[in-house]
C-alpha positions in Angstrom: 38.3 6.4 -51.2 36.2 3.3 -51.3 32.4 3.7 -51.2 32.2 1.4 -48.3 34.6 -0.5 -46.1 32.5 -3.6 -45.6 29.8 -5.7 -47.0 26.6 -4.1 -48.2 23.4 -5.9 -47.7 19.9 -4.9 -48.9 17.4 -4.9 -46.1 13.6 -4.8 -46.8 12.0 -1.9 -45.0 8.6 -2.3 -46.5 7.1 -4.9 -48.9 9.2 -4.7 -52.1 11.5 -1.9 -51.0 15.1 -2.6 -50.0 17.7 -0.2 -48.7 21.5 -0.6 -49.0 23.0 -1.0 -45.5 26.5 -1.5 -44.3 26.8 -3.0 -40.8 29.7 -4.6 -39.1 29.7 -7.8 -37.1 28.6 -6.3 -33.9 31.1 -6.1 -31.1 29.2 -6.0 -27.8 32.0 -4.0 -26.2 31.5 -1.0 -28.5 28.6 1.5 -28.9 26.4 1.3 -32.0 26.1 4.5 -34.1 23.6 4.6 -37.0 24.6 7.1 -39.7 22.0 8.8 -42.0 23.1 10.8 -45.1 22.3 14.2 -46.5 20.1 14.6 -49.5 22.1 14.0 -52.7 24.7 11.9 -50.8 25.1 8.2 -50.0 26.7 6.3 -47.2 30.2 7.1 -48.5 29.8 10.6 -47.1 30.8 9.0 -43.8 34.1 7.5 -45.0 36.2 10.0 -43.1 34.4 9.3 -39.9 34.8 5.6 -40.2 38.5 6.0 -41.1 38.9 7.6 -37.7 36.6 5.7 -35.4 35.6 2.3 -36.9 37.9 0.5 -34.5 36.1 1.8 -31.5 32.5 2.1 -32.7 30.0 -0.2 -34.4 28.9 1.9 -37.3 25.7 1.1 -39.2 25.3 3.3 -42.2 22.7 3.1 -45.0 21.6 4.9 -48.1 18.4 6.8 -47.6 15.6 5.6 -49.9 16.0 7.0 -53.4 19.8 7.4 -52.9 22.9 5.4 -53.6 22.3 1.6 -53.8 18.9 1.8 -52.2 15.7 1.3 -54.1 13.8 4.2 -55.6 10.2 3.5 -55.0 7.5 5.8 -56.4 6.7 8.7 -54.2 5.5 10.6 -52.4 8.0 10.1 -49.5 7.4 11.5 -46.1 9.5 12.2 -43.0 7.6 9.5 -41.2 8.5 7.0 -43.9 12.2 7.9 -43.7 12.1 7.5 -40.0 10.3 4.1 -40.2 13.0 3.0 -42.7 15.6 3.5 -40.0 13.5 1.6 -37.4 13.1 -1.2 -39.9 16.9 -1.5 -40.4 17.4 -1.6 -36.6 14.8 -4.3 -36.4 16.3 -6.4 -39.2 19.7 -6.2 -37.5 18.2 -7.0 -34.1 19.5 -3.8 -32.6 17.3 -2.6 -29.8 19.0 0.8 -29.3 21.6 3.0 -30.9 23.0 6.5 -31.1 21.6 8.0 -34.3 23.8 10.5 -36.2 22.2 12.2 -39.1 23.3 15.2 -41.2 21.0 17.6 -42.9 18.1 15.4 -44.2 19.5 12.7 -42.0 19.3 15.0 -39.0 15.7 15.8 -39.7 15.0 12.0 -39.8 16.8 11.8 -36.4 14.4 14.4 -34.9 11.4 12.4 -36.0 12.9 9.3 -34.4 13.6 11.2 -31.2 10.0 12.4 -31.0 8.4 9.1 -32.0 10.8 6.3 -31.1 13.0 7.6 -28.3 13.0 4.1 -26.8 15.2 3.0 -29.7 17.8 5.8 -29.1 20.6 6.1 -26.7 21.2 9.6 -28.1 20.9 11.8 -31.1 23.7 13.7 -33.0 22.0 16.3 -35.2 24.6 17.7 -37.7 24.2 20.6 -40.1 20.4 20.4 -39.9 17.3 22.3 -39.0 13.8 21.5 -37.7 12.3 22.8 -41.0 13.6 24.0 -44.4 11.5 26.8 -45.7 10.6 28.1 -48.2 8.8 25.0 -49.6 8.9 26.5 -53.1 12.7 26.2 -53.2 12.4 22.5 -52.8 9.4 22.1 -55.0 11.2 24.0 -57.8 14.4 22.0 -57.3 12.4 18.7 -57.5 10.7 19.8 -60.7 14.1 20.9 -62.2 15.7 17.5 -61.4 12.8 15.6 -62.8 13.1 17.6 -66.0 16.9 17.8 -66.5 18.6 15.3 -64.2 21.2 15.8 -61.5 24.1 17.1 -63.6 23.1 20.8 -63.3 23.1 20.6 -59.5 26.6 19.2 -59.0 28.7 22.4 -58.9 26.2 24.4 -56.9 25.8 21.6 -54.4 29.6 21.3 -53.8 29.7 25.1 -53.3 27.0 24.9 -50.6 28.6 21.8 -49.0 32.2 22.9 -48.8 34.2 26.1 -48.4 36.3 27.2 -51.4 39.5 26.6 -49.5 38.6 23.0 -48.7 37.6 22.4 -52.3 40.9 23.7 -53.5 43.0 21.5 -51.2 40.9 18.4 -51.7 40.5 17.9 -55.5 40.4 14.1 -55.4 37.7 14.0 -52.8 35.8 16.7 -54.6 35.8 14.6 -57.8 34.5 11.6 -55.8 31.7 13.7 -54.3 30.8 15.2 -57.6 30.4 11.7 -59.0 28.3 10.7 -56.0 25.9 13.7 -56.4 25.6 13.2 -60.2 24.8 9.5 -59.7 22.0 10.1 -57.2 18.7 8.9 -58.8 16.7 12.0 -60.0 13.4 10.7 -58.7 14.9 9.7 -55.3 16.4 13.2 -55.0 13.2 14.9 -56.1 11.0 12.9 -53.7 13.4 13.8 -50.8 13.2 17.5 -51.9 9.5 17.2 -51.3 10.1 15.8 -47.8 12.1 18.9 -47.0 9.4 21.1 -48.5 6.7 19.6 -46.2 8.4 18.5 -43.0 8.4 20.6 -39.8 9.7 19.2 -36.6 9.8 22.5 -34.8 6.5 22.1 -32.9 7.7 18.6 -31.7 11.3 19.4 -30.5 10.1 19.4 -26.9 9.0 15.7 -27.3 12.6 14.5 -27.9 13.5 12.9 -24.7 17.1 11.5 -25.2 20.5 13.2 -25.1 21.1 15.5 -28.1 24.3 16.9 -29.5 23.9 19.5 -32.3 26.8 20.1 -34.6 26.9 23.1 -36.9 29.3 24.5 -39.5 30.5 28.1 -39.0 30.4 28.6 -42.8 27.2 26.6 -43.6 24.9 28.6 -45.9 22.2 26.0 -45.8 21.8 25.4 -42.1 23.8 28.1 -40.3 24.4 28.0 -36.5 21.3 30.0 -35.9 19.3 27.0 -37.1 21.1 24.8 -34.7 20.4 27.2 -31.8 16.7 26.8 -32.6 17.0 23.0 -32.0 18.9 23.6 -28.7 16.2 26.0 -27.6 13.5 23.4 -28.3 15.1 20.3 -26.9 15.7 20.1 -23.2 19.3 19.5 -22.3 20.6 19.7 -25.9 24.1 21.0 -26.4 25.7 22.5 -29.5 29.2 22.9 -31.0 30.2 24.9 -34.1 33.0 23.5 -36.3 35.1 25.3 -38.9 33.3 23.9 -41.9 30.4 24.5 -44.3 27.5 22.1 -44.7 29.1 18.6 -44.7 31.1 19.0 -41.6 31.7 15.3 -41.2 34.0 15.6 -44.3 35.4 19.1 -44.1 36.1 19.0 -40.3 36.5 15.3 -40.0 38.9 15.3 -37.1 36.7 17.7 -35.0 33.5 15.9 -36.0 35.0 12.5 -34.8 36.2 14.2 -31.6 32.7 15.6 -30.9 31.1 12.2 -31.6 33.5 10.5 -29.3 32.8 13.0 -26.5 29.1 12.5 -26.9 29.4 8.8 -26.8 31.4 9.2 -23.6 28.6 11.2 -22.1 25.9 8.6 -22.9 28.2 5.6 -22.4 25.9 4.0 -19.9 23.0 4.2 -22.3 25.0 2.9 -25.3 25.6 -0.6 -23.8 24.7 -2.8 -26.7 21.4 -4.5 -26.7 20.9 -7.0 -29.4 17.6 -8.9 -29.9 16.6 -8.3 -26.3 19.9 -9.6 -24.9 22.7 -7.6 -23.3 
């Protein structure tokens, strides 16, 4: 599967720092959905979703700083910085509002956006994520390990957290692609994002998220089990939740169901997702 289906541009999000972004020529008749990846992934983790919905949705996907084709600036990184990166991309593309769909680390970024820049959001899809990721020591230790020995030692364990054994067995080609993606993640970028997960806690601010929210969980997710999704629903007024037959990267393992849930959510917020580009409708 190709890493991206369209042209990648590098957008400056702060002086001297550019992120890899794939954005279509915007069709005003379709909603805009911004996609934010998990730690250790790049924008290709959304290939299955684009294969199913690209004809009906304007997808803007990007590599989180320190990942994929994006720059790897010196740390420390913060959740606020990751959120401001997303806003800077929207600004550069002259997109006033979008639905933001983030998975794991991307979902945490989405929560920050919902609490700080709800005016830029028509809605939030928070997939396989949580409002915090304790214990901090787990992420600090992993950051130190990656800085010392690189990403290679993490590949097999990451795939086992991300996907059920049955899905791995029936998808060997995709597993090989994803193993290569994880192994190619810059060590310093991964480590700096581990430190974001060690420090960030959006739980006290969930009540400040004032846009429609759909939580998506994986029934077999060892990293962010459905109980963590229920915490988000309890904290965000009006949030809804669905659990898919998948482990951590449900957008790949349960691609059909994930695409269906996103489509249903877009239908719910259809009035709010009317495209607004550069102040024009």
